N, C-alpha and C positions, 0 to 999 in steps of 0.2 A: 827323770822322776816325775811322778804325777801325784796330786793330792786327791784323796777321796773322802767323802763325808758318808758316814754310816750312822743311821738312826736305828736303834733297837727299841722294840716294844716288849716290855716284860710281860710274861704270862702270870697274871695275878693269882692263878690257881697253884703256881709253883713258887710262891714267895719264900716259903720255908726252905725249899731245896736251893733256891738262888742264894739265900743267906749262908747256907752250908758251903756252897762253891765259891762264894764271893772272894774269900782270901786268896784262893788259887788264881782266880780271874784277875784280881788286882796285881798280884805278883807277876803274872804273865804280861799285863799291860806295862808294868814298871820296866820289865826287860825290853819290851818293844820301844819304850820311850828312851831308854839308855842307848839303844841301837840306832836311834834316829828315825825309826819307822812309824812311831806314834807322835803326832804333833800335839794333840789335846784330847781329853776324854773326861766325861763325867756324867752322872745321872741327872735327870730332871728333878727339881725339888719335890715334885709330887710322887716321885719314885715309880712312875709308869713306864720309864724307859731311860735311854741314855743317848748321848751324841758323842761320836768319836771321829777324829780327823787323822787320817793316815797319810804318810809320804812314802810311796812305794813305786816300784818300777811300772807296774801295770795291774789291771784288775785280777789277773790270775794270781799274782803274789798276794794281793789282798784277800782273795777267797781262801788261799792256803792259810793265811794268818787267822782268819775267822774260824776255819775248820779246826785249828789247833787251840783255840781259846777254850778254856774249861767250861765256859757257859754253853758252848755248842753241844757237846755230847750230853750235858745235863738237861737240855731241852727247856731252858728257862726263858727263852726269848724268841721273838720272830723278827726277821729283818724287815723293817718298815721302809727304809731307804738305803740304797747304795748308789752313789752317783759320783762321777769324777767332778772335781770342783776347780774352778778357776778363780782363785782369790783376787779380789781387787785391792784389798788392803791385807796383805799376809800377816801372820803372826810374827812378832819380832822376838 
């Protein structure tokens, strides 16, 4: 397994649409968390984006997860960062 950090940058012109889709997005994330594929996630306090940490087999699996996230077809964000992460002090 590998951990990846994803930073989303929200499209401020799509805030209303993002709010409409957010319940489905959060339900999807809760499923991933229950499956052990999502380590941590949350928006920045200024609501300009979010940070998510995934525990997946590889980048291909992560990209599949992102493609299935309700936010993706809604077009409410852009991918600012997607990087494999080597935690020095992992989440406990």
